[in-house]
PDB file of N, CA, C and O in Angstrom, chain B, residues numbered from 101:
ATOM      1  N   UNK B 101      -8.397 191.109  35.431  1.00  0.00           N
ATOM      2  CA  UNK B 101      -9.267 192.241  35.236  1.00  0.00           C
ATOM      3  C   UNK B 101     -10.060 192.531  36.457  1.00  0.00           C
ATOM      4  O   UNK B 101      -9.649 192.251  37.583  1.00  0.00           O
ATOM      5  N   UNK B 102     -11.267 193.127  36.204  1.00  0.00           N
ATOM      6  CA  UNK B 102     -12.048 193.569  37.333  1.00  0.00           C
ATOM      7  C   UNK B 102     -12.579 192.414  38.186  1.00  0.00           C
ATOM      8  O   UNK B 102     -12.823 192.619  39.375  1.00  0.00           O
ATOM      9  N   UNK B 103     -12.758 191.275  37.666  1.00  0.00           N
ATOM     10  CA  UNK B 103     -13.254 190.101  38.353  1.00  0.00           C
ATOM     11  C   UNK B 103     -12.152 189.703  39.365  1.00  0.00           C
ATOM     12  O   UNK B 103     -12.446 189.455  40.534  1.00  0.00           O
ATOM     13  N   UNK B 104     -10.884 189.644  38.906  1.00  0.00           N
ATOM     14  CA  UNK B 104      -9.813 189.341  39.821  1.00  0.00           C
ATOM     15  C   UNK B 104      -9.628 190.362  40.888  1.00  0.00           C
ATOM     16  O   UNK B 104      -9.277 190.024  42.018  1.00  0.00           O
ATOM     17  N   UNK B 105      -9.859 191.629  40.555  1.00  0.00           N
ATOM     18  CA  UNK B 105      -9.742 192.653  41.567  1.00  0.00           C
ATOM     19  C   UNK B 105     -10.861 192.513  42.648  1.00  0.00           C
ATOM     20  O   UNK B 105     -10.628 192.739  43.836  1.00  0.00           O
ATOM     21  N   UNK B 106     -12.032 192.146  42.203  1.00  0.00           N
ATOM     22  CA  UNK B 106     -13.110 191.910  43.192  1.00  0.00           C
ATOM     23  C   UNK B 106     -12.811 190.694  44.128  1.00  0.00           C
ATOM     24  O   UNK B 106     -13.069 190.724  45.331  1.00  0.00           O
ATOM     25  N   UNK B 107     -12.259 189.641  43.505  1.00  0.00           N
ATOM     26  CA  UNK B 107     -11.897 188.499  44.310  1.00  0.00           C
ATOM     27  C   UNK B 107     -10.840 188.860  45.390  1.00  0.00           C
ATOM     28  O   UNK B 107     -10.939 188.471  46.554  1.00  0.00           O
ATOM     29  N   UNK B 108      -9.832 189.625  44.932  1.00  0.00           N
ATOM     30  CA  UNK B 108      -8.780 190.049  45.821  1.00  0.00           C
ATOM     31  C   UNK B 108      -9.339 190.915  46.938  1.00  0.00           C
ATOM     32  O   UNK B 108      -8.946 190.763  48.095  1.00  0.00           O
ATOM     33  N   UNK B 109     -10.263 191.833  46.601  1.00  0.00           N
ATOM     34  CA  UNK B 109     -10.869 192.702  47.587  1.00  0.00           C
ATOM     35  C   UNK B 109     -11.608 191.840  48.616  1.00  0.00           C
ATOM     36  O   UNK B 109     -11.499 192.071  49.820  1.00  0.00           O
ATOM     37  N   UNK B 110     -12.358 190.848  48.132  1.00  0.00           N
ATOM     38  CA  UNK B 110     -13.151 189.975  49.013  1.00  0.00           C
ATOM     39  C   UNK B 110     -12.105 189.196  49.921  1.00  0.00           C
ATOM     40  O   UNK B 110     -12.386 189.029  51.108  1.00  0.00           O
ATOM     41  N   UNK B 111     -11.005 188.753  49.449  1.00  0.00           N
ATOM     42  CA  UNK B 111      -9.998 187.999  50.212  1.00  0.00           C
ATOM     43  C   UNK B 111      -9.462 188.968  51.298  1.00  0.00           C
ATOM     44  O   UNK B 111      -9.365 188.604  52.470  1.00  0.00           O
ATOM     45  N   UNK B 112      -9.110 190.237  50.872  1.00  0.00           N
ATOM     46  CA  UNK B 112      -8.573 191.190  51.851  1.00  0.00           C
ATOM     47  C   UNK B 112      -9.527 191.460  52.960  1.00  0.00           C
ATOM     48  O   UNK B 112      -9.148 191.540  54.128  1.00  0.00           O
ATOM     49  N   UNK B 113     -10.776 191.602  52.589  1.00  0.00           N
ATOM     50  CA  UNK B 113     -11.785 191.909  53.616  1.00  0.00           C
ATOM     51  C   UNK B 113     -11.927 190.759  54.622  1.00  0.00           C
ATOM     52  O   UNK B 113     -12.053 190.946  55.832  1.00  0.00           O
ATOM     53  N   UNK B 114     -11.898 189.595  54.052  1.00  0.00           N
ATOM     54  CA  UNK B 114     -12.041 188.368  54.993  1.00  0.00           C
ATOM     55  C   UNK B 114     -10.782 188.268  55.886  1.00  0.00           C
ATOM     56  O   UNK B 114     -10.918 188.057  57.091  1.00  0.00           O
ATOM     57  N   UNK B 115      -9.563 188.413  55.328  1.00  0.00           N
ATOM     58  CA  UNK B 115      -8.390 188.428  56.057  1.00  0.00           C
ATOM     59  C   UNK B 115      -8.396 189.470  57.175  1.00  0.00           C
ATOM     60  O   UNK B 115      -7.924 189.223  58.285  1.00  0.00           O
ATOM     61  N   UNK B 116      -8.930 190.608  56.858  1.00  0.00           N
ATOM     62  CA  UNK B 116      -8.999 191.716  57.884  1.00  0.00           C
ATOM     63  C   UNK B 116      -9.922 191.356  58.973  1.00  0.00           C
ATOM     64  O   UNK B 116      -9.638 191.676  60.127  1.00  0.00           O
ATOM     65  N   UNK B 117     -11.052 190.689  58.688  1.00  0.00           N
ATOM     66  CA  UNK B 117     -12.038 190.277  59.685  1.00  0.00           C
ATOM     67  C   UNK B 117     -11.392 189.231  60.573  1.00  0.00           C
ATOM     68  O   UNK B 117     -11.566 189.254  61.792  1.00  0.00           O
ATOM     69  N   UNK B 118     -10.664 188.335  59.987  1.00  0.00           N
ATOM     70  CA  UNK B 118      -9.961 187.250  60.711  1.00  0.00           C
ATOM     71  C   UNK B 118      -8.955 187.873  61.724  1.00  0.00           C
ATOM     72  O   UNK B 118      -8.866 187.456  62.879  1.00  0.00           O
ATOM     73  N   UNK B 119      -8.210 188.883  61.233  1.00  0.00           N
ATOM     74  CA  UNK B 119      -7.266 189.571  62.120  1.00  0.00           C
ATOM     75  C   UNK B 119      -7.974 190.267  63.312  1.00  0.00           C
ATOM     76  O   UNK B 119      -7.438 190.352  64.418  1.00  0.00           O
ATOM     77  N   UNK B 120      -9.232 190.772  63.027  1.00  0.00           N
ATOM     78  CA  UNK B 120      -9.977 191.415  64.120  1.00  0.00           C
ATOM     79  C   UNK B 120     -10.368 190.402  65.147  1.00  0.00           C
ATOM     80  O   UNK B 120     -10.334 190.706  66.339  1.00  0.00           O
ATOM     81  N   UNK B 121     -10.740 189.204  64.746  1.00  0.00           N
ATOM     82  CA  UNK B 121     -11.107 188.152  65.604  1.00  0.00           C
ATOM     83  C   UNK B 121      -9.948 187.796  66.487  1.00  0.00           C
ATOM     84  O   UNK B 121     -10.052 187.748  67.713  1.00  0.00           O
ATOM     85  N   UNK B 122      -8.760 187.530  65.781  1.00  0.00           N
ATOM     86  CA  UNK B 122      -7.560 187.129  66.501  1.00  0.00           C
ATOM     87  C   UNK B 122      -7.138 188.236  67.546  1.00  0.00           C
ATOM     88  O   UNK B 122      -6.789 187.941  68.689  1.00  0.00           O
ATOM     89  N   UNK B 123      -7.196 189.506  67.082  1.00  0.00           N
ATOM     90  CA  UNK B 123      -6.945 190.618  67.999  1.00  0.00           C
ATOM     91  C   UNK B 123      -7.861 190.689  69.162  1.00  0.00           C
ATOM     92  O   UNK B 123      -7.430 190.948  70.286  1.00  0.00           O
ATOM     93  N   UNK B 124      -9.163 190.458  68.910  1.00  0.00           N
ATOM     94  CA  UNK B 124     -10.114 190.499  69.992  1.00  0.00           C
ATOM     95  C   UNK B 124      -9.848 189.413  71.018  1.00  0.00           C
ATOM     96  O   UNK B 124      -9.984 189.624  72.223  1.00  0.00           O
ATOM     97  N   UNK B 125      -9.463 188.234  70.511  1.00  0.00           N
ATOM     98  CA  UNK B 125      -9.192 187.070  71.355  1.00  0.00           C
ATOM     99  C   UNK B 125      -7.936 187.379  72.246  1.00  0.00           C
ATOM    100  O   UNK B 125      -7.925 187.135  73.452  1.00  0.00           O
ATOM    101  N   UNK B 126      -6.893 187.926  71.577  1.00  0.00           N
ATOM    102  CA  UNK B 126      -5.709 188.253  72.354  1.00  0.00           C
ATOM    103  C   UNK B 126      -5.942 189.303  73.409  1.00  0.00           C
ATOM    104  O   UNK B 126      -5.363 189.243  74.494  1.00  0.00           O
ATOM    105  N   UNK B 127      -6.788 190.267  73.097  1.00  0.00           N
ATOM    106  CA  UNK B 127      -7.107 191.306  74.157  1.00  0.00           C
ATOM    107  C   UNK B 127      -7.873 190.674  75.256  1.00  0.00           C
ATOM    108  O   UNK B 127      -7.587 190.923  76.427  1.00  0.00           O
ATOM    109  N   UNK B 128      -8.844 189.858  74.928  1.00  0.00           N
ATOM    110  CA  UNK B 128      -9.637 189.121  75.952  1.00  0.00           C
ATOM    111  C   UNK B 128      -8.721 188.221  76.812  1.00  0.00           C
ATOM    112  O   UNK B 128      -8.880 188.149  78.031  1.00  0.00           O
ATOM    113  N   UNK B 129      -7.819 187.581  76.198  1.00  0.00           N
ATOM    114  CA  UNK B 129      -6.933 186.693  76.935  1.00  0.00           C
ATOM    115  C   UNK B 129      -6.010 187.481  77.934  1.00  0.00           C
ATOM    116  O   UNK B 129      -5.735 187.050  79.053  1.00  0.00           O
ATOM    117  N   UNK B 130      -5.553 188.688  77.422  1.00  0.00           N
ATOM    118  CA  UNK B 130      -4.725 189.554  78.297  1.00  0.00           C
ATOM    119  C   UNK B 130      -5.527 190.057  79.485  1.00  0.00           C
ATOM    120  O   UNK B 130      -5.014 190.132  80.602  1.00  0.00           O
ATOM    121  N   UNK B 131      -6.810 190.406  79.240  1.00  0.00           N
ATOM    122  CA  UNK B 131      -7.666 190.829  80.397  1.00  0.00           C
ATOM    123  C   UNK B 131      -7.846 189.694  81.381  1.00  0.00           C
ATOM    124  O   UNK B 131      -7.844 189.865  82.600  1.00  0.00           O
ATOM    125  N   UNK B 132      -8.010 188.452  80.746  1.00  0.00           N
ATOM    126  CA  UNK B 132      -8.157 187.285  81.631  1.00  0.00           C
ATOM    127  C   UNK B 132      -6.993 187.085  82.523  1.00  0.00           C
ATOM    128  O   UNK B 132      -7.124 186.865  83.727  1.00  0.00           O
ATOM    129  N   UNK B 133      -5.854 187.163  81.921  1.00  0.00           N
ATOM    130  CA  UNK B 133      -4.624 186.943  82.740  1.00  0.00           C
ATOM    131  C   UNK B 133      -4.405 187.989  83.813  1.00  0.00           C
ATOM    132  O   UNK B 133      -3.831 187.707  84.865  1.00  0.00           O
ATOM    133  N   UNK B 134      -4.880 189.233  83.529  1.00  0.00           N
ATOM    134  CA  UNK B 134      -4.768 190.251  84.609  1.00  0.00           C
ATOM    135  C   UNK B 134      -5.937 190.270  85.600  1.00  0.00           C
ATOM    136  O   UNK B 134      -5.961 191.054  86.549  1.00  0.00           O
ATOM    137  N   UNK B 135      -6.956 189.332  85.334  1.00  0.00           N
ATOM    138  CA  UNK B 135      -8.089 189.182  86.176  1.00  0.00           C
ATOM    139  C   UNK B 135      -8.839 190.475  86.450  1.00  0.00           C
ATOM    140  O   UNK B 135      -9.149 190.780  87.602  1.00  0.00           O
ATOM    141  N   UNK B 136      -9.136 191.243  85.395  1.00  0.00           N
ATOM    142  CA  UNK B 136      -9.761 192.549  85.554  1.00  0.00           C
ATOM    143  C   UNK B 136     -11.301 192.507  85.702  1.00  0.00           C
ATOM    144  O   UNK B 136     -11.897 193.380  86.333  1.00  0.00           O
ATOM    145  N   UNK B 137     -11.920 191.485  85.115  1.00  0.00           N
ATOM    146  CA  UNK B 137     -13.385 191.429  85.032  1.00  0.00           C
ATOM    147  C   UNK B 137     -13.983 190.161  85.551  1.00  0.00           C
ATOM    148  O   UNK B 137     -13.283 189.234  85.956  1.00  0.00           O
ATOM    149  N   UNK B 138     -15.296 190.136  85.532  1.00  0.00           N
ATOM    150  CA  UNK B 138     -16.020 188.961  86.008  1.00  0.00           C
ATOM    151  C   UNK B 138     -16.127 187.850  84.896  1.00  0.00           C
ATOM    152  O   UNK B 138     -15.820 188.085  83.727  1.00  0.00           O
ATOM    153  N   UNK B 139     -16.561 186.680  85.313  1.00  0.00           N
ATOM    154  CA  UNK B 139     -16.703 185.642  84.374  1.00  0.00           C
ATOM    155  C   UNK B 139     -17.743 186.005  83.310  1.00  0.00           C
ATOM    156  O   UNK B 139     -17.555 185.704  82.132  1.00  0.00           O
ATOM    157  N   UNK B 140     -18.836 186.648  83.723  1.00  0.00           N
ATOM    158  CA  UNK B 140     -19.926 187.056  82.822  1.00  0.00           C
ATOM    159  C   UNK B 140     -19.441 187.994  81.727  1.00  0.00           C
ATOM    160  O   UNK B 140     -19.872 187.917  80.577  1.00  0.00           O
ATOM    161  N   UNK B 141     -18.526 188.887  82.119  1.00  0.00           N
ATOM    162  CA  UNK B 141     -17.937 189.807  81.110  1.00  0.00           C
ATOM    163  C   UNK B 141     -17.204 189.026  80.041  1.00  0.00           C
ATOM    164  O   UNK B 141     -17.378 189.292  78.852  1.00  0.00           O
ATOM    165  N   UNK B 142     -16.398 188.080  80.440  1.00  0.00           N
ATOM    166  CA  UNK B 142     -15.593 187.332  79.511  1.00  0.00           C
ATOM    167  C   UNK B 142     -16.534 186.410  78.633  1.00  0.00           C
ATOM    168  O   UNK B 142     -16.335 186.307  77.422  1.00  0.00           O
ATOM    169  N   UNK B 143     -17.481 185.795  79.221  1.00  0.00           N
ATOM    170  CA  UNK B 143     -18.414 184.989  78.426  1.00  0.00           C
ATOM    171  C   UNK B 143     -19.141 185.793  77.413  1.00  0.00           C
ATOM    172  O   UNK B 143     -19.273 185.351  76.272  1.00  0.00           O
ATOM    173  N   UNK B 144     -19.624 186.954  77.762  1.00  0.00           N
ATOM    174  CA  UNK B 144     -20.334 187.824  76.932  1.00  0.00           C
ATOM    175  C   UNK B 144     -19.476 188.194  75.751  1.00  0.00           C
ATOM    176  O   UNK B 144     -19.939 188.082  74.615  1.00  0.00           O
ATOM    177  N   UNK B 145     -18.269 188.623  75.953  1.00  0.00           N
ATOM    178  CA  UNK B 145     -17.405 189.052  74.876  1.00  0.00           C
ATOM    179  C   UNK B 145     -16.954 187.892  74.035  1.00  0.00           C
ATOM    180  O   UNK B 145     -16.818 188.037  72.820  1.00  0.00           O
ATOM    181  N   UNK B 146     -16.715 186.744  74.632  1.00  0.00           N
ATOM    182  CA  UNK B 146     -16.397 185.558  73.930  1.00  0.00           C
ATOM    183  C   UNK B 146     -17.537 185.202  72.975  1.00  0.00           C
ATOM    184  O   UNK B 146     -17.281 184.869  71.817  1.00  0.00           O
ATOM    185  N   UNK B 147     -18.752 185.265  73.421  1.00  0.00           N
ATOM    186  CA  UNK B 147     -19.905 184.959  72.584  1.00  0.00           C
ATOM    187  C   UNK B 147     -20.036 185.841  71.424  1.00  0.00           C
ATOM    188  O   UNK B 147     -20.419 185.415  70.334  1.00  0.00           O
ATOM    189  N   UNK B 148     -19.715 187.095  71.644  1.00  0.00           N
ATOM    190  CA  UNK B 148     -19.772 188.072  70.555  1.00  0.00           C
ATOM    191  C   UNK B 148     -18.708 187.728  69.460  1.00  0.00           C
ATOM    192  O   UNK B 148     -18.992 187.768  68.263  1.00  0.00           O
ATOM    193  N   UNK B 149     -17.536 187.406  69.902  1.00  0.00           N
ATOM    194  CA  UNK B 149     -16.406 187.052  69.014  1.00  0.00           C
ATOM    195  C   UNK B 149     -16.781 185.777  68.300  1.00  0.00           C
ATOM    196  O   UNK B 149     -16.556 185.665  67.095  1.00  0.00           O
ATOM    197  N   UNK B 150     -17.357 184.792  69.017  1.00  0.00           N
ATOM    198  CA  UNK B 150     -17.754 183.529  68.339  1.00  0.00           C
ATOM    199  C   UNK B 150     -18.812 183.736  67.297  1.00  0.00           C
ATOM    200  O   UNK B 150     -18.797 183.089  66.250  1.00  0.00           O
ATOM    201  N   UNK B 151     -19.770 184.666  67.582  1.00  0.00           N
ATOM    202  CA  UNK B 151     -20.806 184.971  66.617  1.00  0.00           C
ATOM    203  C   UNK B 151     -20.171 185.593  65.364  1.00  0.00           C
ATOM    204  O   UNK B 151     -20.550 185.245  64.246  1.00  0.00           O
ATOM    205  N   UNK B 152     -19.236 186.485  65.537  1.00  0.00           N
ATOM    206  CA  UNK B 152     -18.542 187.060  64.427  1.00  0.00           C
ATOM    207  C   UNK B 152     -17.783 185.972  63.603  1.00  0.00           C
ATOM    208  O   UNK B 152     -17.797 186.008  62.372  1.00  0.00           O
ATOM    209  N   UNK B 153     -17.140 185.029  64.281  1.00  0.00           N
ATOM    210  CA  UNK B 153     -16.485 183.930  63.677  1.00  0.00           C
ATOM    211  C   UNK B 153     -17.468 183.099  62.877  1.00  0.00           C
ATOM    212  O   UNK B 153     -17.182 182.743  61.734  1.00  0.00           O
ATOM    213  N   UNK B 154     -18.587 182.790  63.435  1.00  0.00           N
ATOM    214  CA  UNK B 154     -19.594 181.952  62.726  1.00  0.00           C
ATOM    215  C   UNK B 154     -20.045 182.604  61.448  1.00  0.00           C
ATOM    216  O   UNK B 154     -20.145 181.950  60.409  1.00  0.00           O
ATOM    217  N   UNK B 155     -20.319 183.894  61.517  1.00  0.00           N
ATOM    218  CA  UNK B 155     -20.754 184.557  60.298  1.00  0.00           C
ATOM    219  C   UNK B 155     -19.596 184.553  59.263  1.00  0.00           C
ATOM    220  O   UNK B 155     -19.847 184.337  58.078  1.00  0.00           O
ATOM    221  N   UNK B 156     -18.374 184.781  59.681  1.00  0.00           N
ATOM    222  CA  UNK B 156     -17.227 184.777  58.833  1.00  0.00           C
ATOM    223  C   UNK B 156     -17.037 183.370  58.230  1.00  0.00           C
ATOM    224  O   UNK B 156     -16.662 183.270  57.062  1.00  0.00           O
ATOM    225  N   UNK B 157     -17.271 182.324  58.955  1.00  0.00           N
ATOM    226  CA  UNK B 157     -17.105 181.008  58.523  1.00  0.00           C
ATOM    227  C   UNK B 157     -18.088 180.671  57.397  1.00  0.00           C
ATOM    228  O   UNK B 157     -17.736 180.040  56.400  1.00  0.00           O
ATOM    229  N   UNK B 158     -19.297 181.104  57.590  1.00  0.00           N
ATOM    230  CA  UNK B 158     -20.321 180.888  56.491  1.00  0.00           C
ATOM    231  C   UNK B 158     -19.967 181.692  55.244  1.00  0.00           C
ATOM    232  O   UNK B 158     -20.166 181.216  54.127  1.00  0.00           O
ATOM    233  N   UNK B 159     -19.466 182.851  55.415  1.00  0.00           N
ATOM    234  CA  UNK B 159     -19.034 183.697  54.298  1.00  0.00           C
ATOM    235  C   UNK B 159     -17.879 182.979  53.584  1.00  0.00           C
ATOM    236  O   UNK B 159     -17.838 182.947  52.354  1.00  0.00           O
ATOM    237  N   UNK B 160     -16.977 182.425  54.322  1.00  0.00           N
ATOM    238  CA  UNK B 160     -15.839 181.741  53.718  1.00  0.00           C
ATOM    239  C   UNK B 160     -16.203 180.525  52.960  1.00  0.00           C
ATOM    240  O   UNK B 160     -15.570 180.195  51.957  1.00  0.00           O
ATOM    241  N   UNK B 161     -17.255 179.819  53.436  1.00  0.00           N
ATOM    242  CA  UNK B 161     -17.719 178.598  52.664  1.00  0.00           C
ATOM    243  C   UNK B 161     -18.329 179.061  51.380  1.00  0.00           C
ATOM    244  O   UNK B 161     -18.105 178.455  50.332  1.00  0.00           O
ATOM    245  N   UNK B 162     -19.080 180.099  51.432  1.00  0.00           N
ATOM    246  CA  UNK B 162     -19.734 180.647  50.167  1.00  0.00           C
ATOM    247  C   UNK B 162     -18.615 181.038  49.219  1.00  0.00           C
ATOM    248  O   UNK B 162     -18.604 180.612  48.064  1.00  0.00           O
ATOM    249  N   UNK B 163     -17.641 181.873  49.711  1.00  0.00           N
ATOM    250  CA  UNK B 163     -16.564 182.338  48.799  1.00  0.00           C
ATOM    251  C   UNK B 163     -15.713 181.187  48.285  1.00  0.00           C
ATOM    252  O   UNK B 163     -15.288 181.207  47.130  1.00  0.00           O
ATOM    253  N   UNK B 164     -15.459 180.194  49.111  1.00  0.00           N
ATOM    254  CA  UNK B 164     -14.632 179.112  48.593  1.00  0.00           C
ATOM    255  C   UNK B 164     -15.386 178.328  47.499  1.00  0.00           C
ATOM    256  O   UNK B 164     -14.746 177.830  46.573  1.00  0.00           O
ATOM    257  N   UNK B 165     -16.677 178.209  47.575  1.00  0.00           N
ATOM    258  CA  UNK B 165     -17.441 177.524  46.565  1.00  0.00           C
ATOM    259  C   UNK B 165     -17.582 178.356  45.317  1.00  0.00           C
ATOM    260  O   UNK B 165     -17.372 177.811  44.234  1.00  0.00           O
ATOM    261  N   UNK B 166     -17.903 179.571  45.369  1.00  0.00           N
ATOM    262  CA  UNK B 166     -18.278 180.404  44.199  1.00  0.00           C
ATOM    263  C   UNK B 166     -17.173 181.238  43.677  1.00  0.00           C
ATOM    264  O   UNK B 166     -17.172 181.534  42.482  1.00  0.00           O
ATOM    265  N   UNK B 167     -16.198 181.659  44.496  1.00  0.00           N
ATOM    266  CA  UNK B 167     -15.151 182.489  44.005  1.00  0.00           C
ATOM    267  C   UNK B 167     -13.784 181.862  44.113  1.00  0.00           C
ATOM    268  O   UNK B 167     -12.772 182.478  43.778  1.00  0.00           O
ATOM    269  N   UNK B 168     -13.763 180.621  44.587  1.00  0.00           N
ATOM    270  CA  UNK B 168     -12.461 179.839  44.608  1.00  0.00           C
ATOM    271  C   UNK B 168     -11.452 180.591  45.556  1.00  0.00           C
ATOM    272  O   UNK B 168     -10.261 180.660  45.255  1.00  0.00           O
ATOM    273  N   UNK B 169     -11.941 181.134  46.671  1.00  0.00           N
ATOM    274  CA  UNK B 169     -11.030 181.726  47.631  1.00  0.00           C
ATOM    275  C   UNK B 169     -10.884 180.800  48.801  1.00  0.00           C
ATOM    276  O   UNK B 169     -11.872 180.451  49.447  1.00  0.00           O
ATOM    277  N   UNK B 170      -9.679 180.398  49.083  1.00  0.00           N
ATOM    278  CA  UNK B 170      -9.425 179.460  50.186  1.00  0.00           C
ATOM    279  C   UNK B 170      -8.690 180.216  51.337  1.00  0.00           C
ATOM    280  O   UNK B 170      -7.515 180.564  51.214  1.00  0.00           O
ATOM    281  N   UNK B 171      -9.391 180.445  52.408  1.00  0.00           N
ATOM    282  CA  UNK B 171      -8.744 181.067  53.608  1.00  0.00           C
ATOM    283  C   UNK B 171      -8.871 180.183  54.764  1.00  0.00           C
ATOM    284  O   UNK B 171      -8.980 180.679  55.886  1.00  0.00           O
ATOM    285  N   UNK B 172      -8.866 178.890  54.590  1.00  0.00           N
ATOM    286  CA  UNK B 172      -9.040 177.908  55.643  1.00  0.00           C
ATOM    287  C   UNK B 172      -7.894 177.987  56.713  1.00  0.00           C
ATOM    288  O   UNK B 172      -8.128 177.832  57.912  1.00  0.00           O
ATOM    289  N   UNK B 173      -6.674 178.231  56.225  1.00  0.00           N
ATOM    290  CA  UNK B 173      -5.527 178.300  57.214  1.00  0.00           C
ATOM    291  C   UNK B 173      -5.732 179.524  58.093  1.00  0.00           C
ATOM    292  O   UNK B 173      -5.485 179.426  59.295  1.00  0.00           O
ATOM    293  N   UNK B 174      -6.158 180.648  57.588  1.00  0.00           N
ATOM    294  CA  UNK B 174      -6.382 181.819  58.413  1.00  0.00           C
ATOM    295  C   UNK B 174      -7.564 181.610  59.356  1.00  0.00           C
ATOM    296  O   UNK B 174      -7.541 182.048  60.506  1.00  0.00           O
ATOM    297  N   UNK B 175      -8.601 180.931  58.849  1.00  0.00           N
ATOM    298  CA  UNK B 175      -9.790 180.656  59.726  1.00  0.00           C
ATOM    299  C   UNK B 175      -9.364 179.726  60.908  1.00  0.00           C
ATOM    300  O   UNK B 175      -9.875 179.839  62.022  1.00  0.00           O
ATOM    301  N   UNK B 176      -8.446 178.844  60.626  1.00  0.00           N
ATOM    302  CA  UNK B 176      -7.971 177.937  61.707  1.00  0.00           C
ATOM    303  C   UNK B 176      -7.220 178.715  62.775  1.00  0.00           C
ATOM    304  O   UNK B 176      -7.333 178.395  63.958  1.00  0.00           O
ATOM    305  N   UNK B 177      -6.435 179.756  62.376  1.00  0.00           N
ATOM    306  CA  UNK B 177      -5.765 180.612  63.345  1.00  0.00           C
ATOM    307  C   UNK B 177      -6.787 181.283  64.253  1.00  0.00           C
ATOM    308  O   UNK B 177      -6.627 181.334  65.473  1.00  0.00           O
ATOM    309  N   UNK B 178      -7.843 181.797  63.626  1.00  0.00           N
ATOM    310  CA  UNK B 178      -8.979 182.390  64.421  1.00  0.00           C
ATOM    311  C   UNK B 178      -9.563 181.438  65.370  1.00  0.00           C
ATOM    312  O   UNK B 178      -9.739 181.747  66.548  1.00  0.00           O
ATOM    313  N   UNK B 179      -9.885 180.225  64.865  1.00  0.00           N
ATOM    314  CA  UNK B 179     -10.478 179.187  65.687  1.00  0.00           C
ATOM    315  C   UNK B 179      -9.607 178.814  66.856  1.00  0.00           C
ATOM    316  O   UNK B 179     -10.082 178.673  67.983  1.00  0.00           O
ATOM    317  N   UNK B 180      -8.352 178.658  66.589  1.00  0.00           N
ATOM    318  CA  UNK B 180      -7.386 178.340  67.726  1.00  0.00           C
ATOM    319  C   UNK B 180      -7.435 179.418  68.727  1.00  0.00           C
ATOM    320  O   UNK B 180      -7.427 179.122  69.922  1.00  0.00           O
ATOM    321  N   UNK B 181      -7.489 180.714  68.316  1.00  0.00           N
ATOM    322  CA  UNK B 181      -7.524 181.839  69.265  1.00  0.00           C
ATOM    323  C   UNK B 181      -8.766 181.726  70.126  1.00  0.00           C
ATOM    324  O   UNK B 181      -8.693 181.953  71.334  1.00  0.00           O
ATOM    325  N   UNK B 182      -9.905 181.382  69.540  1.00  0.00           N
ATOM    326  CA  UNK B 182     -11.182 181.247  70.256  1.00  0.00           C
ATOM    327  C   UNK B 182     -11.047 180.101  71.296  1.00  0.00           C
ATOM    328  O   UNK B 182     -11.458 180.265  72.445  1.00  0.00           O
ATOM    329  N   UNK B 183     -10.483 178.963  70.900  1.00  0.00           N
ATOM    330  CA  UNK B 183     -10.324 177.844  71.799  1.00  0.00           C
ATOM    331  C   UNK B 183      -9.410 178.244  72.966  1.00  0.00           C
ATOM    332  O   UNK B 183      -9.705 177.890  74.107  1.00  0.00           O
ATOM    333  N   UNK B 184      -8.350 178.944  72.725  1.00  0.00           N
ATOM    334  CA  UNK B 184      -7.403 179.346  73.743  1.00  0.00           C
ATOM    335  C   UNK B 184      -8.069 180.199  74.773  1.00  0.00           C
ATOM    336  O   UNK B 184      -7.871 179.988  75.970  1.00  0.00           O
ATOM    337  N   UNK B 185      -8.893 181.204  74.328  1.00  0.00           N
ATOM    338  CA  UNK B 185      -9.567 182.012  75.306  1.00  0.00           C
ATOM    339  C   UNK B 185     -10.628 181.191  76.063  1.00  0.00           C
ATOM    340  O   UNK B 185     -10.753 181.358  77.276  1.00  0.00           O
ATOM    341  N   UNK B 186     -11.340 180.374  75.443  1.00  0.00           N
ATOM    342  CA  UNK B 186     -12.321 179.514  76.131  1.00  0.00           C
ATOM    343  C   UNK B 186     -11.686 178.675  77.169  1.00  0.00           C
ATOM    344  O   UNK B 186     -12.213 178.579  78.277  1.00  0.00           O
ATOM    345  N   UNK B 187     -10.574 178.054  76.875  1.00  0.00           N
ATOM    346  CA  UNK B 187      -9.770 177.217  77.845  1.00  0.00           C
ATOM    347  C   UNK B 187      -9.267 178.093  78.942  1.00  0.00           C
ATOM    348  O   UNK B 187      -9.311 177.657  80.092  1.00  0.00           O
ATOM    349  N   UNK B 188      -8.796 179.274  78.706  1.00  0.00           N
ATOM    350  CA  UNK B 188      -8.281 180.168  79.784  1.00  0.00           C
ATOM    351  C   UNK B 188      -9.494 180.547  80.717  1.00  0.00           C
ATOM    352  O   UNK B 188      -9.359 180.525  81.940  1.00  0.00           O
ATOM    353  N   UNK B 189     -10.654 180.887  80.126  1.00  0.00           N
ATOM    354  CA  UNK B 189     -11.829 181.162  80.952  1.00  0.00           C
ATOM    355  C   UNK B 189     -12.129 179.993  81.888  1.00  0.00           C
ATOM    356  O   UNK B 189     -12.321 180.195  83.087  1.00  0.00           O
ATOM    357  N   UNK B 190     -12.172 178.742  81.335  1.00  0.00           N
ATOM    358  CA  UNK B 190     -12.431 177.557  82.142  1.00  0.00           C
ATOM    359  C   UNK B 190     -11.451 177.410  83.283  1.00  0.00           C
ATOM    360  O   UNK B 190     -11.807 177.076  84.413  1.00  0.00           O
ATOM    361  N   UNK B 191     -10.136 177.688  82.926  1.00  0.00           N
ATOM    362  CA  UNK B 191      -9.115 177.495  83.901  1.00  0.00           C
ATOM    363  C   UNK B 191      -9.231 178.515  85.085  1.00  0.00           C
ATOM    364  O   UNK B 191      -8.993 178.161  86.240  1.00  0.00           O
ATOM    365  N   UNK B 192      -9.585 179.726  84.780  1.00  0.00           N
ATOM    366  CA  UNK B 192      -9.693 180.770  85.851  1.00  0.00           C
ATOM    367  C   UNK B 192     -10.997 180.734  86.584  1.00  0.00           C
ATOM    368  O   UNK B 192     -11.041 181.204  87.721  1.00  0.00           O
ATOM    369  N   UNK B 193     -12.047 180.225  86.039  1.00  0.00           N
ATOM    370  CA  UNK B 193     -13.384 180.370  86.649  1.00  0.00           C
ATOM    371  C   UNK B 193     -14.012 179.086  86.930  1.00  0.00           C
ATOM    372  O   UNK B 193     -15.241 179.012  86.889  1.00  0.00           O
ATOM    373  N   UNK B 194     -13.263 178.011  87.228  1.00  0.00           N
ATOM    374  CA  UNK B 194     -13.861 176.740  87.578  1.00  0.00           C
ATOM    375  C   UNK B 194     -13.298 176.286  88.932  1.00  0.00           C
ATOM    376  O   UNK B 194     -13.669 175.223  89.429  1.00  0.00           O
TER     377      UNK B 194
END
């Protein structure tokens, strides 16, 4: 019914936000590999993406507890993307 529809809508929204994070990380990684900007530029954008991830992670915990929505596998994909960008930044700017 309508409850199931709301749960599915919440799941779709969370999956969409996860895809945005992954997309942002890949774009940042591509810019890193082409060495277009300064270290500060990358750290600033990475911190914005990490903030978005942190908010999404809190939301996911709430949804998993109260709505029984499990998106942990998708969240791990986003987390791995963040780690990959952070490691690339360290590799190029140390």
